[in-house]
C-alpha positions in Angstrom: -50.4 12.3 -83.2 -52.5 15.5 -82.8 -53.0 18.1 -85.5 -50.8 20.7 -83.6 -48.0 18.1 -83.4 -48.2 17.3 -87.1 -48.2 21.0 -88.1 -45.2 21.5 -85.7 -43.2 18.8 -87.4 -44.0 20.1 -90.9 -43.2 23.7 -90.0 -40.1 22.8 -88.2 -38.7 21.0 -91.2 -39.5 24.0 -93.4 -37.8 26.5 -91.1 -34.8 24.4 -90.3 -33.9 24.3 -93.9 -34.8 27.9 -94.8 -31.3 29.2 -95.1 -32.4 32.9 -95.1 -34.4 32.5 -92.0 -31.5 30.8 -90.3 -29.1 33.5 -91.4 -31.2 36.3 -89.9 -31.7 34.5 -86.6 -28.1 33.5 -86.2 -27.1 37.1 -86.9 -29.5 38.6 -84.4 -28.8 36.0 -81.7 -25.0 36.5 -82.4 -25.4 40.1 -81.6 -27.4 39.2 -78.4 -24.7 36.7 -77.3 -22.0 39.3 -77.6 -23.9 41.9 -75.7 -24.9 39.5 -73.0 -21.4 38.3 -72.5 -20.2 41.9 -71.9 -23.1 42.4 -69.5 -22.6 39.3 -67.4 -18.9 40.1 -67.1 -19.8 43.1 -65.1 -21.6 41.1 -62.4 -19.2 40.3 -59.5 -21.0 37.1 -58.4 -23.4 35.9 -61.0 -24.1 32.5 -59.4 -24.9 34.1 -56.0 -27.4 36.6 -57.8 -29.1 33.6 -59.5 -29.4 31.6 -56.3 -30.9 34.7 -54.5 -33.4 35.2 -57.3 -34.4 31.5 -57.2 -35.0 31.6 -53.5 -37.0 34.8 -53.7 -39.3 33.4 -56.4 -39.6 30.1 -54.4 -40.8 32.1 -51.4 -43.3 33.9 -53.6 -44.8 30.8 -55.1 -45.0 29.1 -51.7 -46.9 32.1 -50.3 -48.8 33.4 -53.3 -52.0 33.5 -51.3 -50.3 36.0 -49.0 -48.6 38.3 -51.5 -51.4 38.7 -54.0 -53.9 40.0 -51.4 -51.2 42.2 -49.9 -50.7 43.8 -53.4 -54.4 44.2 -53.8 -54.9 45.9 -50.5 -52.0 48.3 -51.0 -52.9 49.1 -54.5 -56.5 49.9 -53.6 -55.3 52.2 -50.8 -53.8 54.3 -53.6 -57.0 54.6 -55.6 -56.4 51.6 -58.0 -58.8 48.8 -58.7 -57.9 45.2 -59.0 -59.7 42.6 -61.1 -59.1 38.9 -60.7 -59.5 36.9 -64.0 -59.6 33.1 -64.1 -59.1 32.8 -67.8 -58.6 34.8 -71.0 -62.3 35.0 -71.7 -63.0 36.6 -68.2 -60.1 39.0 -68.6 -61.2 40.2 -72.0 -64.8 40.6 -70.8 -63.7 42.7 -67.8 -61.4 44.9 -69.9 -64.3 45.4 -72.5 -66.6 46.5 -69.7 -64.1 49.1 -68.5 -63.6 50.4 -72.1 -67.3 50.4 -73.1 -68.3 52.2 -69.9 -65.9 55.0 -70.8 -66.9 54.9 -74.5 -63.4 54.2 -75.5 -62.7 53.9 -79.3 -58.9 53.8 -79.5 -56.3 52.1 -77.3 -52.6 52.4 -77.2 -50.6 49.4 -76.0 -47.2 48.8 -74.8 -45.4 45.5 -75.2 -47.2 42.7 -73.2 -46.9 39.0 -73.7 -49.9 38.4 -71.4 -52.1 40.5 -73.7 -50.8 38.3 -76.6 -51.7 35.3 -74.4 -55.4 36.4 -74.1 -55.5 37.6 -77.8 -56.7 41.0 -76.6 -55.9 42.9 -79.9 -58.2 40.5 -81.8 -60.8 40.6 -79.2 -61.0 44.4 -79.1 -61.0 44.5 -82.9 -64.0 42.3 -83.0 -65.8 44.8 -80.7 -64.8 47.7 -83.0 -62.1 49.2 -80.6 -58.8 50.0 -82.3 -55.8 48.8 -80.5 -52.3 50.0 -81.6 -49.1 48.4 -80.5 -46.5 51.1 -79.7 -43.4 49.0 -79.1 -41.5 49.2 -82.4 -41.1 45.4 -82.7 -44.7 44.7 -81.8 -45.9 47.6 -84.2 -44.0 45.9 -87.0 -45.4 42.4 -86.5 -48.9 44.0 -86.0 -48.6 45.7 -89.4 -47.7 42.3 -90.9 -50.6 40.5 -89.2 -48.2 38.2 -87.3 -47.7 37.2 -83.7 -44.5 38.1 -81.8 -41.6 35.9 -82.8 -39.7 36.2 -79.5 -40.5 37.0 -75.9 -38.2 40.0 -75.8 -37.6 40.7 -79.5 -40.9 40.4 -81.4 -39.4 41.1 -84.9 -36.2 39.1 -84.5 -37.0 37.1 -87.6 -37.0 40.1 -89.9 -34.0 41.8 -91.5 -33.7 45.6 -91.8 -34.5 45.2 -95.5 -37.7 43.4 -94.7 -38.8 46.2 -92.5 -37.7 48.8 -95.0 -39.8 47.1 -97.6 -42.9 47.0 -95.2 -42.6 50.7 -94.5 -42.2 51.5 -98.1 -45.4 49.5 -99.0 -47.4 51.1 -96.0 -46.0 54.5 -95.6 -44.0 55.3 -98.8 -40.6 55.6 -97.1 -37.6 54.9 -99.3 -36.6 51.3 -99.8 -33.1 52.2 -98.7 -34.1 53.8 -95.5 -31.8 53.3 -92.6 -33.0 51.8 -89.3 -32.8 55.3 -87.7 -35.0 56.7 -90.4 -37.5 53.8 -90.1 -37.7 54.3 -86.3 -38.2 58.1 -86.8 -41.1 57.3 -89.1 -42.7 55.0 -86.6 -42.3 57.6 -83.9 -44.1 60.2 -86.2 -46.9 57.7 -86.9 -47.4 56.8 -83.2 -46.8 60.1 -81.5 -50.3 61.5 -81.9 -51.9 58.3 -80.8 -50.7 58.7 -77.2 -52.4 62.0 -76.8 -55.7 61.1 -78.7 -56.1 57.6 -77.3 -58.9 57.0 -74.8 -57.1 54.3 -72.9 -53.6 52.8 -72.5 -53.0 49.0 -71.9 -49.8 47.6 -70.6 -48.3 44.5 -68.9 -46.0 44.6 -66.0 -42.7 42.9 -65.4 -43.2 42.8 -61.6 -46.0 43.4 -59.1 -44.7 44.8 -55.9 -46.7 43.5 -52.9 -45.5 45.8 -50.1 -46.3 49.1 -51.9 -49.1 48.1 -54.2 -47.2 49.0 -57.3 -46.4 47.6 -60.7 -43.0 47.9 -62.3 -42.5 48.2 -66.1 -39.1 47.9 -67.7 -38.5 49.0 -71.4 -36.1 50.6 -73.8 -38.2 52.9 -75.9 -40.3 55.1 -73.5 -43.6 54.1 -75.3 -44.8 52.3 -72.1 -44.5 55.5 -70.1 -46.5 57.4 -72.8 -49.2 54.7 -72.9 -49.6 54.8 -69.1 -49.3 58.6 -68.5 -51.4 60.3 -71.3 -54.7 58.3 -71.6 -57.3 58.8 -69.0 -57.5 55.1 -68.3 -54.6 52.7 -67.8 -55.2 49.0 -67.6 -52.3 46.7 -66.7 -52.8 43.0 -67.5 -50.4 40.8 -65.4 -50.0 37.1 -64.7 -50.3 36.2 -61.0 -46.8 34.8 -60.9 -45.2 38.2 -61.4 -45.6 39.3 -57.8 -42.4 40.0 -55.7 -42.4 40.7 -52.0 -40.8 44.1 -51.8 -39.6 47.2 -53.6 -36.1 46.4 -52.5 -36.2 43.2 -54.6 -36.1 45.2 -57.8 -32.4 45.8 -56.9 -31.8 42.3 -57.9 -34.5 41.6 -60.5 -34.1 44.7 -62.7 -30.4 44.3 -63.4 -30.8 40.5 -63.9 -33.7 41.0 -66.3 -31.8 43.6 -68.3 -28.4 41.8 -68.4 -30.0 38.4 -69.5 -32.5 40.0 -71.8 -30.3 42.5 -73.7 -26.9 42.7 -72.1 -27.5 46.1 -70.6 -26.7 47.0 -67.0 -30.2 48.4 -66.7 -32.9 49.0 -69.3 -33.3 52.6 -70.4 -36.7 53.2 -68.8 -37.8 51.6 -65.6 -41.1 52.8 -64.2 -43.0 52.2 -61.0 -46.7 52.9 -61.0 -48.8 52.9 -57.9 -52.3 53.9 -58.9 -54.1 56.8 -60.7 -52.9 60.4 -60.8 -53.1 62.2 -57.5 -54.5 65.9 -57.4 -50.9 67.2 -57.0 -49.4 65.3 -59.9 -49.0 66.6 -63.5 -49.7 63.4 -65.5 -51.0 59.9 -65.1 -54.4 58.3 -65.7 -57.6 59.3 -64.0 -58.4 55.5 -63.5 -56.0 52.6 -63.1 -56.8 48.9 -63.1 -54.7 45.9 -62.6 -56.1 42.7 -64.1 -54.5 39.7 -62.3 -54.6 36.8 -64.7 -54.6 33.1 -63.8 -55.3 31.3 -67.1 -53.9 28.0 -66.2 -51.1 29.3 -63.9 -52.7 27.6 -60.8 -52.7 24.3 -62.7 -48.9 24.6 -63.0 -48.6 25.9 -59.3 -50.4 22.6 -58.3 -47.6 20.5 -59.8 -45.1 20.6 -57.0 -42.1 19.4 -59.2 -42.9 21.8 -62.1 -44.1 24.9 -60.4 -40.7 26.4 -60.5 -41.5 27.2 -64.2 -43.5 30.1 -62.7 -40.3 31.7 -61.4 -39.6 32.8 -65.0 -38.9 36.6 -65.4 -39.4 36.5 -69.2 -35.8 37.5 -70.1 -35.7 35.2 -73.2 -32.2 33.9 -72.4 -33.3 30.3 -72.8 -34.7 31.0 -76.2 -31.5 32.5 -77.5 -29.5 29.6 -76.0 -31.6 26.8 -77.4 -30.3 25.0 -80.5 -33.9 24.0 -81.4 -35.2 27.5 -81.3 -32.3 28.8 -83.3 -33.2 26.4 -86.1 -37.0 26.5 -86.1 -37.7 29.9 -84.7 -40.6 31.3 -82.6 -43.6 31.1 -84.8 -43.2 27.3 -85.2 -44.3 26.7 -81.7 -47.8 28.1 -82.4 -47.9 29.3 -78.8 -47.5 32.7 -77.0 -44.5 31.6 -75.2 -41.9 29.8 -77.4 -38.6 28.2 -76.8 -37.8 26.0 -73.7 -39.7 27.9 -71.1 -42.8 28.0 -73.4 -42.4 24.3 -74.0 -42.8 23.8 -70.2 -45.6 26.1 -69.4 -47.8 25.8 -72.5 -48.9 22.3 -71.9 -50.1 23.1 -68.4 -51.7 26.4 -69.5 -53.3 25.3 -72.8 -53.6 21.5 -72.4 -51.2 18.6 -72.3 -53.0 16.6 -75.0 -52.7 19.4 -77.6 -49.2 20.7 -76.7 -47.3 17.8 -75.2 -45.1 17.6 -78.3 -43.4 20.9 -77.4 -41.6 19.1 -74.5 -40.1 16.8 -77.0 -38.7 19.7 -79.1 -35.5 19.7 -77.1 -32.0 18.2 -77.3 -31.9 18.2 -73.5 -28.4 19.8 -73.7 -29.1 21.8 -70.6 -28.0 25.1 -72.0 -31.4 26.6 -71.2 -30.9 25.7 -67.5 -27.4 27.1 -67.5 -28.4 30.5 -68.7 -31.6 31.0 -66.6 -31.2 34.0 -64.3 -33.4 32.4 -61.6 -32.0 28.9 -62.0 -35.1 27.1 -63.2 -34.2 23.5 -63.9 -35.7 23.8 -67.5 -34.5 20.6 -69.0 -35.7 18.6 -66.0 -39.1 20.2 -66.4 -39.2 19.1 -70.0 -38.6 15.5 -68.9 -41.3 15.7 -66.3 -43.8 17.0 -68.8 -43.0 14.0 -71.0 -43.6 11.8 -67.9 -47.0 13.4 -67.4 -48.0 12.9 -70.9 -47.3 9.2 -70.6 -49.0 9.0 -67.2 -52.1 10.6 -68.7 -52.2 8.1 -71.5 -51.5 10.6 -74.2 -49.1 8.4 -76.2 -50.1 6.1 -79.0 -50.2 2.3 -78.6 -47.3 1.8 -81.0 -45.1 4.2 -78.9 -46.2 2.5 -75.7 -45.4 -1.0 -76.9 -42.3 0.1 -78.6 -40.7 1.5 -75.5 -41.9 -1.4 -73.4 -40.0 -3.7 -75.9 -37.0 -1.4 -75.8 -37.0 -1.4 -71.9 -37.3 -5.1 -71.8 -34.4 -5.6 -74.2 -32.2 -3.1 -72.5 -32.7 -4.8 -69.1 -31.5 -8.2 -70.4 -28.2 -8.7 -72.1 -29.4 -12.0 -73.7 -32.3 -10.2 -75.4 -30.1 -7.4 -76.6 -27.7 -9.9 -78.1 -30.4 -12.1 -79.5 -30.7 -10.3 -82.8 -27.7 -9.8 -85.1 -26.5 -6.4 -86.2 -27.9 -7.1 -89.7 -31.4 -7.6 -88.2 -31.1 -4.5 -86.0 -30.1 -2.5 -89.0 -33.2 -3.8 -90.9 -35.5 -2.7 -88.1 -33.9 0.8 -87.9 -34.4 1.3 -91.6 -37.9 -0.3 -91.6 -39.4 1.6 -88.7 -37.4 4.8 -88.3 -36.5 5.8 -91.8 -39.4 8.3 -92.1 -38.9 9.8 -88.6 -35.2 9.8 -87.6 -33.7 9.0 -91.0 -35.5 11.1 -93.5 -33.1 14.0 -93.2 -30.0 12.3 -91.9 -28.0 9.1 -92.4 -29.2 6.3 -90.1 -26.5 4.8 -87.8 -25.1 1.4 -88.6 -25.2 -1.2 -85.9 -22.1 -3.5 -85.7 -22.6 -7.1 -86.5 -21.8 -8.1 -83.0 -22.6 -6.3 -79.8 -19.9 -4.8 -77.5 -20.3 -7.6 -75.0 -19.9 -10.2 -77.7 -16.9 -8.5 -79.1 -15.4 -8.3 -75.6 -15.9 -12.0 -75.0 -14.5 -12.9 -78.4 -11.4 -10.8 -77.8 -10.8 -12.0 -74.2 -11.7 -15.6 -74.8 -14.8 -15.4 -72.6 
């Protein structure tokens, strides 16, 4: 068992029995569930929309080598510049080169999981460039020195009292400040940054191939300010975010909003197609799009698992997952948590280090059921487990244990060879510390079902 796996088990146990943590998460996910149920009820044919989204993303992944160059060519025609980055190190280096060339000292950022993935804030801080998160949830976790807890809701693990206490300690606001007052304070603190920052950095929800544009969806308006006021705008985007046409937003924007927050459409939806034109009143003088691989082509090469790249980062599978609801987002120690993170992280960051995430599932299938692009998530988790075994990433004890179990299950005589008393002894002896340390172990009957059947029917 690796260090990451051991830490995961320890932290999972702590979080699962932290009643305050569970109460906050259940409350926030409960509000989400109610909103999404209302949102989904407004869709006339949800299943058809999901199938259409799945097919569109399938077409993109099968033709990624066509759509990405198409986006690049169209974006460059509009005055933008595209940078291809193989990994996090290369992406950070290219971003730093742009910022240093312009003598940038301060950066404002909108919410972006990809920049979390490459640890951009820490990298810029190391090079003495201040990077300020402007999404309220991201701003809160940045003040706390934490990572985002959730793909969509970074501060889901905090109560309003926790945030009021943080703002009281940092900015002197009243301890009994309302959420509206706290939001107003954050707005006051961040507003000057948009005007004074030398550069703005964002992600993108979609890359549009046929127009050479990026699409950003948000609820606070901070992304628009980050991309409109500073002289330089850098968008960091995973290569899987490309869609063929502007017309496809007609499907993906509502599906992302409904599954992410329960809204018909998020409040701000922006399409950016390059730097400011002479006749335009706002926008950056320079605009860059960094297309990030960082292990995505490793996943693309897995024919059976590449559909994990269809993900539009709505967070629905996290909210549906009984494991996530109990252990929370930080326990995963990965940028992308929950079921979808358990699929992609081993391929992006190494199967040896993160194979345990694919076992952190009840395989109930709820994640697959709620996915807006019909990713077969629980099947992907099983395929990851298979790959871990094929790559010899399991212990000898586990290998021999399953071999013995398989042999016994395939032969009735072997199953019935040991009495129920012996089987119960083995369960308590070998599984007490793993399966039985927090639950009562099952008790096996003295005789197997087949033996009882024969006894009852005179066989």
